[in-house]
C-alpha positions as CSV (number, residue, x, y, z in Angstrom):
1,M,-38.6,16.6,89.0
2,S,-38.2,19.6,87.9
3,A,-35.3,20.5,85.6
4,E,-34.6,23.9,87.3
5,F,-31.8,24.3,89.5
6,N,-33.5,25.2,93.0
7,F,-31.0,26.3,95.4
8,S,-33.2,25.9,98.2
9,A,-33.9,22.4,97.8
10,L,-30.3,21.5,97.4
11,A,-29.2,23.5,100.6
12,N,-29.5,21.3,103.7
13,V,-30.1,23.3,106.6
14,T,-28.8,21.9,109.9
15,N,-30.1,22.3,113.8
16,S,-27.2,24.5,114.8
17,S,-26.9,27.9,115.1
18,S,-24.5,30.3,114.3
19,A,-22.6,31.7,116.8
20,S,-24.6,35.1,116.2
21,G,-27.7,33.2,117.0
22,G,-29.2,33.9,113.5
23,C,-29.7,32.2,110.3
24,P,-28.8,28.3,110.7
25,L,-25.5,26.8,109.9
26,T,-26.3,25.7,105.8
27,K,-24.7,22.3,105.0
28,T,-25.8,22.2,100.5
29,G,-26.3,18.1,99.9
30,F,-24.9,18.7,96.7
31,Q,-21.0,19.4,97.7
32,F,-20.1,16.4,99.0
33,Y,-20.7,15.2,95.0
34,Y,-20.3,18.1,92.9
35,L,-17.2,19.5,95.0
36,P,-14.9,16.3,94.3
37,T,-16.3,15.2,91.1
38,V,-14.7,18.6,90.0
39,Y,-11.7,18.5,91.8
40,I,-10.8,14.4,90.6
41,F,-11.1,16.3,87.0
42,V,-9.1,19.2,88.2
43,F,-6.2,16.6,89.4
44,I,-6.4,14.0,86.4
45,T,-6.0,16.8,83.5
46,G,-4.4,19.3,85.5
47,L,-1.6,16.1,87.2
48,I,-1.4,15.5,83.1
49,G,-1.3,19.2,81.8
50,N,0.8,20.3,84.4
51,S,3.9,17.8,84.5
52,V,3.7,17.7,80.6
53,A,4.4,21.7,81.2
54,I,7.1,21.2,83.5
55,W,8.7,18.2,81.6
56,M,8.7,20.6,78.0
57,F,10.0,23.8,80.0
58,V,13.0,22.1,82.4
59,F,14.0,19.2,79.3
60,H,12.9,20.5,75.7
61,M,12.8,24.9,76.2
62,R,15.9,26.1,77.2
63,P,17.1,28.4,77.0
64,W,14.2,30.0,78.3
65,S,13.0,33.6,77.3
66,S,11.5,35.9,79.4
67,I,8.2,34.6,78.7
68,S,8.9,31.2,79.5
69,V,10.1,31.8,82.8
70,Y,6.5,33.2,84.2
71,M,4.9,30.2,82.4
72,F,7.1,28.0,84.0
73,N,6.3,29.5,87.8
74,L,2.7,29.4,87.1
75,A,2.7,25.5,85.7
76,L,4.8,24.9,89.4
77,A,1.8,26.5,91.2
78,D,-0.6,24.6,89.6
79,F,1.3,21.4,90.1
80,F,1.8,21.9,93.8
81,Y,-1.5,22.7,94.0
82,V,-3.3,19.7,92.3
83,L,-1.2,17.4,94.7
84,S,-2.9,18.7,97.3
85,L,-6.4,17.7,96.3
86,P,-6.9,13.8,97.0
87,I,-6.8,15.0,100.4
88,L,-9.7,17.4,99.9
89,I,-11.6,14.6,97.7
90,F,-11.3,12.1,100.9
91,Y,-12.8,15.0,102.6
92,Y,-15.9,15.8,100.8
93,F,-16.8,11.7,100.3
94,N,-16.2,11.5,103.6
95,K,-18.8,14.3,104.3
96,T,-16.6,16.7,105.5
97,D,-15.0,14.7,108.4
98,W,-11.8,16.2,108.3
99,V,-9.5,13.5,109.6
100,F,-6.2,14.6,108.9
101,G,-5.2,17.5,111.7
102,D,-5.2,21.2,112.5
103,I,-1.8,21.6,110.7
104,M,-3.0,19.9,107.5
105,C,-6.3,21.5,107.4
106,K,-4.5,24.8,107.4
107,L,-1.7,24.2,105.1
108,Q,-4.4,23.0,102.3
109,R,-6.3,26.6,102.9
110,F,-2.9,28.0,102.4
111,I,-1.7,25.9,99.0
112,F,-5.0,27.1,97.3
113,H,-4.7,30.7,98.3
114,V,-1.1,30.5,97.5
115,N,-2.0,28.9,94.1
116,L,-5.3,31.3,93.3
117,Y,-3.3,34.3,94.2
118,G,0.3,33.3,93.0
119,S,-1.7,32.2,89.5
120,I,-3.6,35.7,89.3
121,L,-0.2,37.7,89.5
122,F,1.8,35.3,86.9
123,L,-1.1,35.6,84.5
124,T,-0.7,39.7,85.4
125,C,2.9,39.1,84.4
126,I,2.5,37.6,81.3
127,S,0.0,40.1,80.3
128,V,2.1,43.1,81.2
129,H,5.0,41.4,79.1
130,R,3.2,40.6,75.6
131,Y,1.6,43.8,75.8
132,T,4.9,45.4,76.0
133,G,6.1,43.6,73.5
134,V,3.5,44.1,70.9
135,V,2.3,47.8,71.9
136,H,6.3,49.0,72.5
137,P,8.2,46.2,70.3
138,L,11.2,49.1,70.2
139,K,11.1,50.5,73.6
140,S,11.2,46.6,75.2
141,L,14.0,44.8,73.6
142,G,16.8,45.8,76.4
143,R,13.9,45.5,79.0
144,L,12.5,42.2,78.7
145,K,15.4,39.9,79.6
146,K,15.2,36.6,81.1
147,K,17.2,38.2,84.1
148,N,14.5,40.6,84.9
149,S,11.9,38.2,84.7
150,I,13.4,36.1,86.9
151,F,13.4,38.5,89.9
152,I,10.2,39.7,89.2
153,S,9.1,35.8,89.5
154,G,10.6,35.3,92.7
155,L,9.0,38.8,93.8
156,V,5.8,37.1,92.8
157,W,6.5,34.2,95.0
158,F,7.7,37.0,98.3
159,I,4.7,38.8,97.9
160,V,2.1,35.9,97.6
161,I,3.5,33.8,100.2
162,A,3.7,36.7,102.9
163,G,0.6,38.0,101.9
164,I,-1.0,34.7,102.4
165,S,0.4,33.6,105.4
166,P,-2.6,35.0,107.6
167,I,-4.7,32.1,106.3
168,L,-2.6,30.1,108.2
169,Y,-3.9,31.6,111.5
170,F,-7.7,31.8,110.2
171,S,-8.0,28.6,108.9
172,R,-8.4,26.2,111.8
173,T,-10.5,22.8,112.4
174,G,-13.8,22.7,114.6
175,T,-16.2,20.4,115.9
176,K,-19.6,19.4,114.3
177,K,-22.3,17.2,115.1
178,N,-20.9,14.0,113.4
179,G,-17.1,14.9,113.6
180,T,-14.6,17.7,112.3
181,T,-15.1,20.7,110.1
182,C,-12.2,22.0,108.4
183,Y,-13.1,25.5,108.0
184,D,-12.3,26.8,104.4
185,T,-12.8,30.3,105.9
186,T,-12.3,30.7,109.0
187,S,-14.6,29.8,112.4
188,E,-17.5,32.4,113.9
189,D,-15.0,33.9,116.1
190,H,-12.6,35.4,114.1
191,L,-15.4,36.0,110.8
192,S,-15.1,40.2,110.7
193,S,-11.7,40.1,111.0
194,Y,-11.3,37.8,108.4
195,F,-13.4,39.4,106.0
196,V,-11.3,42.3,106.5
197,Y,-8.7,40.3,105.1
198,S,-10.2,38.8,102.5
199,M,-11.7,42.6,101.4
200,C,-7.6,43.6,101.0
201,T,-6.5,40.4,99.0
202,T,-9.9,40.8,96.9
203,V,-8.7,44.2,96.1
204,F,-4.7,44.2,96.0
205,G,-4.9,40.1,94.4
206,F,-7.4,40.1,92.2
207,C,-8.9,43.4,91.8
208,I,-5.9,45.3,90.6
209,P,-4.2,42.7,89.0
210,F,-8.1,42.3,86.9
211,I,-7.9,46.3,86.0
212,I,-4.1,45.7,85.0
213,I,-4.8,42.8,82.1
214,L,-7.9,44.8,81.5
215,G,-6.1,47.7,80.3
216,C,-3.1,45.7,78.7
217,Y,-5.5,44.0,76.4
218,G,-7.0,46.8,75.5
219,L,-4.5,48.2,74.4
220,I,-2.7,45.0,72.6
221,V,-6.1,45.0,70.6
222,K,-5.9,48.5,69.5
223,S,-2.4,48.0,68.2
224,L,-3.7,44.8,66.6
225,I,-6.3,46.7,65.1
226,C,-5.1,49.3,64.0
227,N,-1.3,48.5,63.3
228,D,-0.4,46.5,60.1
229,M,1.8,44.3,62.2
230,N,4.0,42.1,59.9
231,N,4.7,39.3,63.0
232,A,1.4,36.8,62.7
233,P,3.0,34.3,65.1
234,L,3.4,37.2,67.5
235,R,-0.2,38.1,66.5
236,R,-2.0,34.6,66.5
237,K,-0.3,34.1,70.1
238,S,-1.5,37.8,71.4
239,I,-4.5,36.8,70.6
240,H,-5.1,33.3,72.0
241,L,-3.7,35.3,75.0
242,V,-6.4,37.2,75.1
243,I,-9.2,35.1,74.5
244,I,-7.9,32.2,77.4
245,V,-7.1,34.4,80.0
246,L,-10.0,36.7,80.1
247,A,-11.8,33.0,79.8
248,V,-10.1,32.1,83.2
249,F,-10.9,35.2,84.9
250,A,-14.8,35.2,84.1
251,V,-15.5,31.2,84.8
252,S,-12.8,31.0,87.8
253,Y,-11.5,34.4,89.4
254,L,-14.4,36.5,89.1
255,P,-17.5,34.7,90.5
256,F,-15.4,33.3,93.4
257,H,-14.2,36.3,94.6
258,V,-18.1,37.7,94.2
259,M,-19.7,35.1,96.0
260,K,-17.1,34.4,98.8
261,N,-17.4,37.8,100.0
262,L,-20.9,38.2,99.4
263,N,-20.8,35.0,101.9
264,L,-18.9,36.0,104.2
265,R,-20.9,39.1,104.1
266,A,-24.5,37.5,104.7
267,R,-22.8,35.5,107.1
268,L,-21.7,38.9,109.4
269,Y,-24.7,40.6,108.4
270,F,-28.1,38.9,107.0
271,Q,-28.9,36.8,110.0
272,S,-32.2,38.0,110.5
273,P,-35.4,35.3,109.9
274,E,-36.7,36.6,106.5
275,M,-32.7,36.6,105.0
276,C,-32.1,33.0,105.8
277,D,-33.3,31.3,102.2
278,F,-31.4,34.0,100.6
279,N,-28.2,33.0,102.9
280,N,-28.9,29.3,101.9
281,K,-28.7,30.3,98.0
282,V,-25.7,32.6,98.4
283,Y,-23.8,29.7,100.2
284,A,-24.8,26.8,97.4
285,T,-23.8,29.5,94.4
286,Y,-20.6,30.1,96.6
287,Q,-20.0,26.2,96.8
288,V,-20.4,26.0,92.8
289,T,-17.6,29.2,92.6
290,R,-14.7,27.3,94.3
291,G,-15.5,24.5,91.9
292,L,-14.7,26.6,89.1
293,A,-11.8,28.5,91.4
294,S,-9.8,25.1,90.9
295,L,-10.3,25.3,87.1
296,N,-7.4,27.4,86.3
297,S,-4.9,24.6,87.0
298,C,-6.1,22.5,84.5
299,V,-6.6,25.6,82.2
300,D,-3.2,27.2,82.0
301,P,-1.8,24.2,80.0
302,I,-3.9,24.9,76.9
303,L,-2.2,28.9,77.8
304,Y,1.5,27.4,76.9
305,F,0.6,25.3,74.0
306,L,-1.6,28.4,71.8
307,A,0.0,31.5,73.3
308,G,3.9,30.3,74.3
309,D,6.8,31.2,72.7
310,T,7.4,27.8,70.3
311,F,5.9,25.7,72.8
312,R,4.0,24.0,70.4
313,R,6.3,22.7,67.7
314,R,9.0,22.2,70.6
315,L,6.3,19.8,71.9
316,S,5.4,18.2,69.0
317,K,9.6,17.8,68.1
318,A,9.7,15.9,71.5
319,T,7.4,14.0,71.0
320,R,8.4,12.7,67.6
321,K,11.7,12.4,69.3
322,S,10.8,10.3,71.9
323,S,8.4,7.7,69.6
324,K,11.3,7.7,67.0
325,R,13.4,6.4,69.8
326,S,11.1,3.6,71.2
327,D,10.8,2.7,67.8
328,N,14.5,2.4,67.6
329,N,14.5,0.3,70.9
330,L,11.9,-2.0,69.4
331,Q,13.8,-2.7,66.4
332,S,16.6,-3.6,68.6
333,K,15.0,-5.9,70.5
334,S,13.6,-7.3,67.5
335,E,17.0,-7.8,66.0
336,E,18.2,-8.9,69.8
337,T,15.9,-11.7,69.7
338,A,16.6,-12.6,66.3
339,L,20.2,-13.1,66.5
340,N,19.7,-14.9,70.0
341,I,16.8,-17.7,68.1
342,L,19.3,-18.2,65.5
343,P,22.4,-20.6,67.2
344,E,19.4,-22.9,68.4
345,Y,18.1,-23.2,64.2
346,T,21.9,-24.0,63.2
347,E,22.5,-26.2,65.9
348,N,19.3,-28.4,65.0
349,G,20.3,-28.4,61.7
350,D,17.3,-26.4,60.3
351,T,18.4,-24.0,57.6
352,R,15.0,-22.6,56.9
353,L,16.3,-19.0,57.8
């Protein structure tokens, strides 16, 4: 077997034709194994990581700093998304036969996109906040207040939910030869209008925030290089923030948006017979990027640990406190057991104790 990743071999073309009468609809066999495997990994690591993060923010990080407000909302978005993954895992193990009804299909796709664009915008807020603190430390003293961060976070949630609400219309179930499918984009009837909507969300929900983040990080790096910064912790956290966020965008967000819109364009305009093999490769690559897009939910907790305000120190302190409490409880139980056994020895005339 050739070691080369052959997308054509992975793509199993069905007998049904698309609504436009062009290339047949494509189903990639590997998505039945690749996507649920990725989703299982994201579910386990994301559930653990974001549960710990929320626990830390709620019980051990108060009073919150401004950046902690953004990180808490980011953890909340990731947490709700990973809770929705078991349904998708079952769906792909079930050979994409959707058994949960039309409403659950719409809700599943809605939660994914809310997490996707909510994460991008909260990462943008975190980046702008760090840029202001590093590049303009004096000007930011009166502006980086927790009250402002709470207001901006509420505004982000409102913008994301309002902007993603059309997904509840476009997402739907459809019949296929062996059951029911839940479209991750939309049906062929609404494909042209969905493509316009997808391009708008890509520009306003991904491209503009990405440009802002690149600008912030360019100025942060310039400031770190040119200025003799005495605040070593802030310098270290800023470097970690730059590396992690750019890695998330490069691996998760950028490939997904490129391949999603290329796949939609291929379904609309590249329907001649000589383009069918190209369409198969585009669709297969798009499935790969869908798995990569979900990885941000298990990478974001690393951001809190390395770039958050005192997160690592307080997590270590909370862990030691919990461990000490467990040791004390164990010692108390041992002493209680010994005291309960002592009368029995005394009654039997055993004085060895």
